[in-house]
FISEDREN-972037 format. One line per field, with one value per atom (N, C-alpha, C): residue in one letter; atom name; x, y, z; residue number from 1. Coordinates in steps of 0.05 Angstrom, whole numbers. Example, Ala and Ser with C-alpha at 12.3 -4.5 7.8 and 13.67 -1.06 7.14 Angstrom:
// FISEDREN-972037
type: (a a a s s s)
atom: (N CA C N CA C)
u: (264 246 264 257 273 258)
v: (-114 -90 -66 -45 -21 1)
w: (156 156 156 142 143 157)
seq: (1 1 1 2 2 2)
This chain:
// FISEDREN-972037
type: (m m m q q q t t t r r r v v v s s s t t t k k k g g g q q q i i i v v v l l l p p p g g g a a a l l l r r r r r r k k k l l l d d d i i i r r r s s s g g g d d d r r r l l l n n n i i i s s s i i i e e e r r r d d d g g g i i i l l l l l l k k k q q q d d d r r r k k k p p p m m m y y y e e e a a a r r r i i i v v v k k k d d d p p p v v v t t t g g g w w w p p p v v v l l l d d d a a a g g g p p p d d d a a a p p p i i i l l l t t t s s s e e e m m m v v v k k k e e e m m m l l l a a a d d d f f f p p p)
atom: (N CA C N CA C N CA C N CA C N CA C N CA C N CA C N CA C N CA C N CA C N CA C N CA C N CA C N CA C N CA C N CA C N CA C N CA C N CA C N CA C N CA C N CA C N CA C N CA C N CA C N CA C N CA C N CA C N CA C N CA C N CA C N CA C N CA C N CA C N CA C N CA C N CA C N CA C N CA C N CA C N CA C N CA C N CA C N CA C N CA C N CA C N CA C N CA C N CA C N CA C N CA C N CA C N CA C N CA C N CA C N CA C N CA C N CA C N CA C N CA C N CA C N CA C N CA C N CA C N CA C N CA C N CA C N CA C N CA C N CA C N CA C N CA C N CA C N CA C N CA C N CA C N CA C N CA C N CA C N CA C N CA C N CA C N CA C N CA C N CA C)
u: (10 3 16 8 23 3 22 8 32 23 42 45 59 62 54 34 30 44 50 57 60 45 41 58 63 83 50 39 12 13 5 0 -23 -43 -69 -66 -78 -75 -102 -102 -118 -147 -169 -191 -192 -181 -186 -162 -138 -127 -137 -149 -164 -180 -198 -225 -218 -189 -179 -171 -153 -147 -162 -199 -209 -197 -184 -172 -192 -200 -219 -210 -223 -214 -210 -192 -183 -168 -168 -150 -113 -112 -78 -58 -43 -19 11 17 51 64 84 109 135 147 180 197 220 235 249 248 263 283 302 326 322 293 293 270 263 232 222 196 182 155 154 134 114 87 68 49 41 28 3 -24 -46 -40 -49 -55 -80 -70 -101 -120 -138 -175 -184 -194 -213 -234 -232 -255 -282 -306 -328 -342 -356 -382 -401 -422 -450 -467 -485 -506 -534 -558 -582 -596 -607 -621 -644 -664 -690 -686 -692 -689 -707 -703 -719 -742 -740 -757 -781 -772 -786 -801 -782 -787 -773 -763 -760 -732 -718 -698 -667 -652 -627 -607 -585 -553 -535 -523 -510 -483 -460 -437 -419 -435 -427 -422 -414 -406 -380 -367 -343 -334 -353 -351 -365 -344 -354 -379 -385 -410 -411 -425 -431 -444 -425 -433 -449 -475 -486 -471 -443 -431 -411 -402 -394 -412 -441 -453 -458 -457 -462 -437 -414 -388 -388 -401 -395 -416 -435 -458 -455 -435 -430 -415 -403 -385 -409 -430 -442 -459 -450 -464 -490)
v: (-25 -1 20 46 72 92 112 142 163 181 212 221 243 266 283 303 329 354 373 400 409 401 408 385 363 342 326 320 303 283 252 237 228 210 201 173 154 127 121 97 88 84 87 78 49 28 4 -2 7 11 15 44 48 34 28 9 -18 -30 -57 -49 -30 -23 -7 -3 18 40 59 89 102 125 146 172 189 216 225 235 246 224 204 181 193 179 190 166 174 155 155 135 142 141 161 162 159 134 134 128 137 129 104 86 60 54 38 45 42 33 25 51 64 85 97 94 113 85 82 74 83 77 89 62 65 57 64 51 69 66 89 91 71 55 39 56 42 61 49 71 57 39 17 2 15 13 25 3 0 -25 -10 -19 -7 -30 -15 -21 -12 -24 -20 -11 25 29 46 48 64 94 105 131 144 168 178 196 203 217 201 183 165 136 132 99 82 87 64 53 29 19 36 42 60 45 40 38 57 52 74 60 84 66 85 105 121 148 172 196 197 184 190 177 166 152 171 164 182 189 204 208 205 186 162 195 198 215 202 211 200 180 208 192 154 170 133 117 118 96 91 104 92 75 86 72 47 42 16 -1 6 -10 -23 -3 -16 -40 -48 -70 -98 -80 -101 -127 -141 -168 -171)
w: (-1 4 1 -13 -24 -17 2 -8 -8 -6 -10 18 9 36 15 26 12 21 13 18 44 66 89 104 94 110 116 106 116 97 117 101 99 86 85 88 111 111 94 75 59 72 64 82 89 74 77 101 101 125 149 147 174 184 168 172 185 171 186 212 216 253 257 252 269 275 259 260 253 275 268 263 258 258 288 290 321 338 331 345 339 363 366 356 343 338 347 353 364 339 336 317 324 314 319 300 299 278 281 266 262 251 245 227 195 187 162 157 177 170 191 190 206 215 238 253 273 249 271 285 307 330 341 341 348 382 394 419 427 443 453 462 452 453 484 496 526 515 536 534 549 535 544 546 570 575 576 555 550 562 572 589 575 574 569 587 585 606 597 614 607 604 569 571 590 609 629 612 588 570 560 543 533 544 563 577 555 534 510 529 520 524 508 521 501 513 488 504 511 534 550 556 547 549 564 584 608 595 615 605 588 596 575 550 546 524 498 475 449 451 433 416 387 383 345 333 310 292 272 253 234 222 207 193 204 230 239 244 251 251 219 202 174 166 174 164 181 209 221 207 207 195 164 149 120 120 138 137 154 162 177 164 162 142 143)
seq: (1 1 1 2 2 2 3 3 3 4 4 4 5 5 5 6 6 6 7 7 7 8 8 8 9 9 9 10 10 10 11 11 11 12 12 12 13 13 13 14 14 14 15 15 15 16 16 16 17 17 17 18 18 18 19 19 19 20 20 20 21 21 21 22 22 22 23 23 23 24 24 24 25 25 25 26 26 26 27 27 27 28 28 28 29 29 29 30 30 30 31 31 31 32 32 32 33 33 33 34 34 34 35 35 35 36 36 36 37 37 37 38 38 38 39 39 39 40 40 40 41 41 41 42 42 42 43 43 43 44 44 44 45 45 45 46 46 46 47 47 47 48 48 48 49 49 49 50 50 50 51 51 51 52 52 52 53 53 53 54 54 54 55 55 55 56 56 56 57 57 57 58 58 58 59 59 59 60 60 60 61 61 61 62 62 62 63 63 63 64 64 64 65 65 65 66 66 66 67 67 67 68 68 68 69 69 69 70 70 70 71 71 71 72 72 72 73 73 73 74 74 74 75 75 75 76 76 76 77 77 77 78 78 78 79 79 79 80 80 80 81 81 81 82 82 82 83 83 83 84 84 84 85 85 85)
């Protein structure tokens, strides 16, 4: 797989690679210099334990992953469901 460096020094990780490694916008990557090049490693993402609770307004069951869990955008949900069998 190849990519190019932009005039601003940025690189784009190909979509297939991002999906395979579950890398999303805003994720942090650690960069180190190796003898033969550059190594990118993902920071470990925190695990969130989800639970089903009753919505206080509607009374319907909803999924809750706690106050520190990331908020999912519509685009993120679409991307996740695109690979769903």
